[in-house]
Each structure stands twice: as structure tokens, then as C-alpha cells.
N, C-alpha and C positions, 0 to 999 in steps of 0.2 A: 504493499500500499504506500501511497505517497504522503508526503507531509501536507498539513492543512493550516491555514491561517483562520482563526475562529475569533469573531468579534462577539463579546458578551452582549446580550440583550439589555443589560443594565448599564452598558457603557454610555457615558454622557459625551456627546461630541463637542469638540472645541474648534475654533476657526483654524483652517489650514494656512500655513504660511505661503504656500504656492498658489492655491486658487482663491483664497480668502473666504471660502464657504465654511459653515460650521458642520463639517463632515469628517473631521479627524478623530479616529477612535484608537484606544489601546487594544491590541489584538494579541492573542496567544499563538505561538507556533507549536503545533502538536504533531508528533510523528504518527505514522500509520498505526502503531500499536497503542496510541493514547498517551505516550510519555510526553510531558512538557518539555519543549526544547528551549523556550525563551519567550520574550515579548517584543513587539514591534509597534510602530505607529502606522496606521492605514488610513488613507483618505479615500473614502468611497467615491467621491466626485472625481478626483484626478484619475483614479483607477479606471472608471467609466470613460472618461475622455480619452485616455491612452488607448483603451480597447477600440473605441470608435475611430480614432486617428489611424491605428494600425490596420483596421479593416478597409479604410479608404485607400491607404497606401498600397495595400495588396491588390486592389481592384484595378 
């Protein structure tokens, strides 16, 4: 199984330094067997924009 990034439902978003939207969350990095590997910050808006930009670039 692959590693996963998990955002807690209780996470309170804060403003992202890159996009300015209040969509930055603390997320847990979890291995396929459920072991906690660490934590990171994830902006759900920037991630969505990157995915959309990559899709346009591929076409």
C-alpha cells in the first residue's frame, strides 16, 4: 500500500502564504500499514490549482 496524507475533520484551516485563501491544514503522513510517519502542511486550494494546471499542460 502507498503512503497517504490525511487531513483531520477537526483541522481549522488558516490562510495560505501562497494563495491567500484560508485553506491551509495540518495533515498527517501515514504509511500503508497505518504507521504515523510525520506531519505536513497542505493547502487544499493550491493542490487543486496545481492539478488543474497539470491537466491543461498535458492536453
